[in-house]
Biopython code that builds the backbone (N, CA, C, O; Angstrom):
import numpy as np
from Bio.PDB.StructureBuilder import StructureBuilder

atoms = [
    (1, "MET", "N", (-9.718, -34.552, 36.786)),
    (1, "MET", "CA", (-10.343, -35.743, 36.233)),
    (1, "MET", "C", (-10.220, -35.699, 34.709)),
    (1, "MET", "O", (-10.606, -34.719, 34.070)),
    (2, "ALA", "N", (-9.685, -36.755, 34.149)),
    (2, "ALA", "CA", (-9.524, -36.833, 32.704)),
    (2, "ALA", "C", (-10.837, -37.245, 32.052)),
    (2, "ALA", "O", (-11.552, -38.119, 32.544)),
    (3, "LEU", "N", (-11.128, -36.605, 30.954)),
    (3, "LEU", "CA", (-12.325, -36.971, 30.193)),
    (3, "LEU", "C", (-11.978, -38.075, 29.213)),
    (3, "LEU", "O", (-10.864, -38.105, 28.689)),
    (4, "SER", "N", (-12.901, -38.976, 28.957)),
    (4, "SER", "CA", (-12.679, -40.002, 27.946)),
    (4, "SER", "C", (-13.777, -39.890, 26.897)),
    (4, "SER", "O", (-14.922, -39.554, 27.200)),
    (5, "SER", "N", (-13.403, -40.175, 25.677)),
    (5, "SER", "CA", (-14.379, -40.140, 24.584)),
    (5, "SER", "C", (-15.275, -41.352, 24.663)),
    (5, "SER", "O", (-14.830, -42.447, 25.007)),
    (6, "LYS", "N", (-16.551, -41.150, 24.342)),
    (6, "LYS", "CA", (-17.519, -42.241, 24.379)),
    (6, "LYS", "C", (-18.230, -42.363, 23.038)),
    (6, "LYS", "O", (-18.475, -41.369, 22.354)),
    (7, "CYS", "N", (-18.551, -43.579, 22.682)),
    (7, "CYS", "CA", (-19.345, -43.840, 21.482)),
    (7, "CYS", "C", (-20.726, -43.207, 21.674)),
    (7, "CYS", "O", (-21.338, -43.367, 22.730)),
    (8, "PRO", "N", (-21.219, -42.492, 20.660)),
    (8, "PRO", "CA", (-22.530, -41.862, 20.799)),
    (8, "PRO", "C", (-23.692, -42.860, 20.819)),
    (8, "PRO", "O", (-24.808, -42.512, 21.206)),
    (9, "LYS", "N", (-23.425, -44.095, 20.401)),
    (9, "LYS", "CA", (-24.503, -45.090, 20.368)),
    (9, "LYS", "C", (-24.528, -45.964, 21.621)),
    (9, "LYS", "O", (-25.574, -46.125, 22.249)),
    (10, "CYS", "N", (-23.367, -46.528, 21.982)),
    (10, "CYS", "CA", (-23.342, -47.489, 23.095)),
    (10, "CYS", "C", (-22.536, -47.013, 24.302)),
    (10, "CYS", "O", (-22.492, -47.699, 25.323)),
    (11, "GLU", "N", (-21.913, -45.873, 24.198)),
    (11, "GLU", "CA", (-21.100, -45.258, 25.251)),
    (11, "GLU", "C", (-19.844, -46.049, 25.611)),
    (11, "GLU", "O", (-19.266, -45.828, 26.676)),
    (12, "ASN", "N", (-19.414, -46.960, 24.751)),
    (12, "ASN", "CA", (-18.147, -47.650, 24.932)),
    (12, "ASN", "C", (-17.016, -46.630, 24.811)),
    (12, "ASN", "O", (-17.196, -45.592, 24.174)),
    (13, "THR", "N", (-15.859, -46.902, 25.405)),
    (13, "THR", "CA", (-14.736, -45.955, 25.353)),
    (13, "THR", "C", (-13.536, -46.498, 24.586)),
    (13, "THR", "O", (-12.461, -45.901, 24.638)),
    (14, "SER", "N", (-13.691, -47.608, 23.880)),
    (14, "SER", "CA", (-12.609, -48.183, 23.075)),
    (14, "SER", "C", (-12.928, -48.009, 21.598)),
    (14, "SER", "O", (-14.050, -48.259, 21.157)),
    (15, "PHE", "N", (-11.914, -47.572, 20.832)),
    (15, "PHE", "CA", (-12.095, -47.325, 19.402)),
    (15, "PHE", "C", (-11.013, -48.035, 18.611)),
    (15, "PHE", "O", (-9.995, -48.449, 19.164)),
    (16, "GLU", "N", (-11.240, -48.173, 17.304)),
    (16, "GLU", "CA", (-10.285, -48.833, 16.424)),
    (16, "GLU", "C", (-10.260, -48.145, 15.069)),
    (16, "GLU", "O", (-11.191, -47.429, 14.701)),
    (17, "LEU", "N", (-9.169, -48.376, 14.327)),
    (17, "LEU", "CA", (-9.069, -47.921, 12.942)),
    (17, "LEU", "C", (-9.479, -49.068, 12.045)),
    (17, "LEU", "O", (-9.082, -50.210, 12.276)),
    (18, "ALA", "N", (-10.267, -48.779, 11.027)),
    (18, "ALA", "CA", (-10.676, -49.795, 10.068)),
    (18, "ALA", "C", (-10.425, -49.248, 8.666)),
    (18, "ALA", "O", (-10.987, -48.219, 8.288)),
    (19, "GLU", "N", (-9.586, -49.933, 7.899)),
    (19, "GLU", "CA", (-9.273, -49.509, 6.534)),
    (19, "GLU", "C", (-10.499, -49.681, 5.645)),
    (19, "GLU", "O", (-11.125, -50.741, 5.637)),
    (20, "VAL", "N", (-10.841, -48.626, 4.891)),
    (20, "VAL", "CA", (-12.017, -48.683, 4.025)),
    (20, "VAL", "C", (-11.729, -48.044, 2.675)),
    (20, "VAL", "O", (-10.879, -47.161, 2.555)),
    (21, "SER", "N", (-12.443, -48.500, 1.678)),
    (21, "SER", "CA", (-12.459, -47.853, 0.374)),
    (21, "SER", "C", (-13.845, -47.236, 0.222)),
    (21, "SER", "O", (-14.850, -47.946, 0.215)),
    (22, "ILE", "N", (-13.894, -45.931, 0.103)),
    (22, "ILE", "CA", (-15.161, -45.227, -0.001)),
    (22, "ILE", "C", (-15.503, -45.041, -1.472)),
    (22, "ILE", "O", (-14.671, -44.573, -2.249)),
    (23, "LYS", "N", (-16.721, -45.406, -1.858)),
    (23, "LYS", "CA", (-17.157, -45.284, -3.244)),
    (23, "LYS", "C", (-17.002, -43.840, -3.714)),
    (23, "LYS", "O", (-17.486, -42.912, -3.067)),
    (24, "GLY", "N", (-16.327, -43.664, -4.837)),
    (24, "GLY", "CA", (-16.121, -42.342, -5.411)),
    (24, "GLY", "C", (-14.869, -41.639, -4.910)),
    (24, "GLY", "O", (-14.478, -40.618, -5.474)),
    (25, "ALA", "N", (-14.229, -42.159, -3.864)),
    (25, "ALA", "CA", (-12.996, -41.557, -3.344)),
    (25, "ALA", "C", (-11.809, -42.101, -4.131)),
    (25, "ALA", "O", (-11.807, -43.260, -4.545)),
    (26, "LYS", "N", (-10.807, -41.260, -4.333)),
    (26, "LYS", "CA", (-9.626, -41.685, -5.086)),
    (26, "LYS", "C", (-8.597, -42.397, -4.217)),
    (26, "LYS", "O", (-7.705, -43.068, -4.734)),
    (27, "PHE", "N", (-8.718, -42.254, -2.901)),
    (27, "PHE", "CA", (-7.750, -42.836, -1.989)),
    (27, "PHE", "C", (-8.470, -43.587, -0.870)),
    (27, "PHE", "O", (-9.617, -43.291, -0.535)),
    (28, "LYS", "N", (-7.766, -44.568, -0.303)),
    (28, "LYS", "CA", (-8.305, -45.293, 0.843)),
    (28, "LYS", "C", (-8.335, -44.380, 2.064)),
    (28, "LYS", "O", (-7.593, -43.400, 2.137)),
    (29, "ASN", "N", (-9.182, -44.704, 2.999)),
    (29, "ASN", "CA", (-9.292, -43.967, 4.251)),
    (29, "ASN", "C", (-9.374, -44.950, 5.398)),
    (29, "ASN", "O", (-9.525, -46.154, 5.193)),
    (30, "TYR", "N", (-9.276, -44.434, 6.588)),
    (30, "TYR", "CA", (-9.549, -45.195, 7.794)),
    (30, "TYR", "C", (-10.813, -44.642, 8.419)),
    (30, "TYR", "O", (-11.006, -43.428, 8.479)),
    (31, "PHE", "N", (-11.669, -45.528, 8.880)),
    (31, "PHE", "CA", (-12.768, -45.137, 9.749)),
    (31, "PHE", "C", (-12.258, -45.254, 11.171)),
    (31, "PHE", "O", (-11.571, -46.220, 11.503)),
    (32, "ILE", "N", (-12.577, -44.303, 12.001)),
    (32, "ILE", "CA", (-12.381, -44.439, 13.436)),
    (32, "ILE", "C", (-13.746, -44.874, 13.951)),
    (32, "ILE", "O", (-14.725, -44.136, 13.844)),
    (33, "ARG", "N", (-13.799, -46.065, 14.504)),
    (33, "ARG", "CA", (-15.103, -46.601, 14.880)),
    (33, "ARG", "C", (-15.053, -47.246, 16.262)),
    (33, "ARG", "O", (-13.995, -47.623, 16.765)),
    (34, "CYS", "N", (-16.219, -47.355, 16.839)),
    (34, "CYS", "CA", (-16.365, -47.973, 18.150)),
    (34, "CYS", "C", (-15.938, -49.435, 18.069)),
    (34, "CYS", "O", (-16.363, -50.168, 17.177)),
    (35, "PHE", "N", (-15.102, -49.844, 19.001)),
    (35, "PHE", "CA", (-14.627, -51.222, 19.027)),
    (35, "PHE", "C", (-15.756, -52.194, 19.342)),
    (35, "PHE", "O", (-15.724, -53.349, 18.917)),
    (36, "SER", "N", (-16.742, -51.731, 20.081)),
    (36, "SER", "CA", (-17.829, -52.597, 20.516)),
    (36, "SER", "C", (-18.933, -52.752, 19.476)),
    (36, "SER", "O", (-19.281, -53.872, 19.102)),
    (37, "CYS", "N", (-19.485, -51.629, 19.006)),
    (37, "CYS", "CA", (-20.658, -51.720, 18.115)),
    (37, "CYS", "C", (-20.366, -51.331, 16.660)),
    (37, "CYS", "O", (-21.217, -51.529, 15.793)),
    (38, "GLY", "N", (-19.188, -50.787, 16.383)),
    (38, "GLY", "CA", (-18.810, -50.450, 15.007)),
    (38, "GLY", "C", (-19.309, -49.109, 14.505)),
    (38, "GLY", "O", (-19.121, -48.795, 13.330)),
    (39, "THR", "N", (-19.945, -48.299, 15.358)),
    (39, "THR", "CA", (-20.414, -46.980, 14.936)),
    (39, "THR", "C", (-19.229, -46.115, 14.538)),
    (39, "THR", "O", (-18.275, -45.982, 15.305)),
    (40, "VAL", "N", (-19.277, -45.524, 13.348)),
    (40, "VAL", "CA", (-18.203, -44.662, 12.860)),
    (40, "VAL", "C", (-18.315, -43.304, 13.541)),
    (40, "VAL", "O", (-19.378, -42.684, 13.548)),
    (41, "VAL", "N", (-17.195, -42.850, 14.116)),
    (41, "VAL", "CA", (-17.172, -41.548, 14.783)),
    (41, "VAL", "C", (-16.249, -40.562, 14.084)),
    (41, "VAL", "O", (-16.206, -39.389, 14.455)),
    (42, "GLY", "N", (-15.500, -41.025, 13.064)),
    (42, "GLY", "CA", (-14.627, -40.126, 12.328)),
    (42, "GLY", "C", (-13.908, -40.852, 11.212)),
    (42, "GLY", "O", (-14.005, -42.072, 11.076)),
    (43, "THR", "N", (-13.185, -40.084, 10.415)),
    (43, "THR", "CA", (-12.363, -40.647, 9.348)),
    (43, "THR", "C", (-11.005, -39.964, 9.367)),
    (43, "THR", "O", (-10.856, -38.858, 9.887)),
    (44, "THR", "N", (-10.028, -40.633, 8.797)),
    (44, "THR", "CA", (-8.694, -40.070, 8.666)),
    (44, "THR", "C", (-8.077, -40.652, 7.396)),
    (44, "THR", "O", (-8.412, -41.775, 7.018)),
    (45, "PRO", "N", (-7.185, -39.919, 6.729)),
    (45, "PRO", "CA", (-6.569, -40.450, 5.512)),
    (45, "PRO", "C", (-5.768, -41.714, 5.787)),
    (45, "PRO", "O", (-5.201, -41.882, 6.867)),
    (46, "TYR", "N", (-5.729, -42.590, 4.810)),
    (46, "TYR", "CA", (-4.968, -43.837, 4.905)),
    (46, "TYR", "C", (-3.480, -43.550, 5.007)),
    (46, "TYR", "O", (-2.771, -44.173, 5.797)),
    (47, "HIS", "N", (-3.013, -42.606, 4.205)),
    (47, "HIS", "CA", (-1.596, -42.236, 4.200)),
    (47, "HIS", "C", (-1.371, -41.031, 5.095)),
    (47, "HIS", "O", (-2.212, -40.135, 5.158)),
    (48, "ASN", "N", (-0.243, -41.006, 5.785)),
    (48, "ASN", "CA", (0.121, -39.863, 6.604)),
    (48, "ASN", "C", (0.685, -38.788, 5.680)),
    (48, "ASN", "O", (1.839, -38.875, 5.260)),
    (49, "THR", "N", (-0.108, -37.787, 5.366)),
    (49, "THR", "CA", (0.254, -36.755, 4.398)),
    (49, "THR", "C", (1.517, -36.007, 4.803)),
    (49, "THR", "O", (2.358, -35.721, 3.950)),
    (50, "ALA", "N", (1.668, -35.685, 6.075)),
    (50, "ALA", "CA", (2.843, -34.945, 6.533)),
    (50, "ALA", "C", (4.123, -35.743, 6.313)),
    (50, "ALA", "O", (5.145, -35.175, 5.928)),
    (51, "THR", "N", (4.080, -37.053, 6.554)),
    (51, "THR", "CA", (5.255, -37.897, 6.344)),
    (51, "THR", "C", (5.628, -37.959, 4.873)),
    (51, "THR", "O", (6.808, -37.884, 4.529)),
    (52, "ILE", "N", (4.647, -38.096, 4.009)),
    (52, "ILE", "CA", (4.908, -38.137, 2.570)),
    (52, "ILE", "C", (5.502, -36.806, 2.099)),
    (52, "ILE", "O", (6.458, -36.793, 1.322)),
    (53, "LEU", "N", (4.941, -35.693, 2.565)),
    (53, "LEU", "CA", (5.452, -34.376, 2.188)),
    (53, "LEU", "C", (6.888, -34.190, 2.665)),
    (53, "LEU", "O", (7.710, -33.628, 1.940)),
    (54, "LYS", "N", (7.200, -34.649, 3.867)),
    (54, "LYS", "CA", (8.569, -34.539, 4.391)),
    (54, "LYS", "C", (9.537, -35.325, 3.525)),
    (54, "LYS", "O", (10.629, -34.838, 3.231)),
    (55, "LYS", "N", (9.165, -36.526, 3.110)),
    (55, "LYS", "CA", (10.029, -37.338, 2.250)),
    (55, "LYS", "C", (10.292, -36.633, 0.918)),
    (55, "LYS", "O", (11.417, -36.650, 0.417)),
    (56, "ILE", "N", (9.265, -36.018, 0.349)),
    (56, "ILE", "CA", (9.424, -35.287, -0.912)),
    (56, "ILE", "C", (10.369, -34.106, -0.713)),
    (56, "ILE", "O", (11.268, -33.883, -1.524)),
    (57, "CYS", "N", (10.166, -33.352, 0.367)),
    (57, "CYS", "CA", (11.028, -32.204, 0.654)),
    (57, "CYS", "C", (12.474, -32.637, 0.852)),
    (57, "CYS", "O", (13.391, -31.973, 0.368)),
    (58, "ASP", "N", (12.688, -33.749, 1.562)),
    (58, "ASP", "CA", (14.044, -34.259, 1.771)),
    (58, "ASP", "C", (14.716, -34.573, 0.436)),
    (58, "ASP", "O", (15.887, -34.247, 0.240)),
    (59, "LYS", "N", (13.988, -35.200, -0.474)),
    (59, "LYS", "CA", (14.556, -35.537, -1.784)),
    (59, "LYS", "C", (14.871, -34.299, -2.607)),
    (59, "LYS", "O", (15.804, -34.298, -3.410)),
    (60, "LEU", "N", (14.083, -33.239, -2.401)),
    (60, "LEU", "CA", (14.297, -31.986, -3.142)),
    (60, "LEU", "C", (15.262, -31.045, -2.423)),
    (60, "LEU", "O", (15.602, -29.986, -2.949)),
    (61, "GLY", "N", (15.703, -31.428, -1.223)),
    (61, "GLY", "CA", (16.613, -30.591, -0.470)),
    (61, "GLY", "C", (15.938, -29.358, 0.130)),
    (61, "GLY", "O", (16.583, -28.330, 0.336)),
    (62, "ILE", "N", (14.662, -29.463, 0.403)),
    (62, "ILE", "CA", (13.896, -28.355, 0.973)),
    (62, "ILE", "C", (13.665, -28.648, 2.454)),
    (62, "ILE", "O", (13.314, -29.767, 2.829)),
    (63, "ARG", "N", (13.866, -27.625, 3.294)),
    (63, "ARG", "CA", (13.636, -27.798, 4.738)),
    (63, "ARG", "C", (12.125, -27.828, 5.009)),
    (63, "ARG", "O", (11.362, -27.001, 4.512)),
    (64, "PHE", "N", (11.733, -28.811, 5.812)),
    (64, "PHE", "CA", (10.318, -28.964, 6.171)),
    (64, "PHE", "C", (10.250, -29.281, 7.653)),
    (64, "PHE", "O", (10.688, -30.347, 8.086)),
    (65, "ASP", "N", (9.706, -28.367, 8.424)),
    (65, "ASP", "CA", (9.576, -28.575, 9.872)),
    (65, "ASP", "C", (8.175, -29.039, 10.186)),
    (65, "ASP", "O", (7.195, -28.390, 9.819)),
    (66, "LEU", "N", (8.085, -30.160, 10.864)),
    (66, "LEU", "CA", (6.776, -30.665, 11.287)),
    (66, "LEU", "C", (6.365, -30.033, 12.566)),
    (66, "LEU", "O", (5.289, -30.331, 13.084)),
]
sb = StructureBuilder()
sb.init_structure("model")
sb.init_model(0)
sb.init_chain("A")
sb.init_seg("    ")
for serial, (resi, resn, name, xyz) in enumerate(atoms, 1):
    if name == "N":
        sb.init_residue(resn, " ", resi, " ")
    sb.init_atom(name, np.array(xyz, "f"), 0.0, 1.0, " ", f" {name:<3s}", serial, name[0])
structure = sb.get_structure()
């Protein structure tokens, strides 16, 4: 039986990313929040850091394995 994540407030199982600017933060972030009630359950960086690092390494001719 597969487990599904549930919102801690309403127990919904659907989530969404919402772009946010956090006061005092230098970069934008995404909130991972409940699709139904909007309760925030996590955050993630706006930019994919690994992808940006790979592009830099490619330009510098450095091998980068993800």
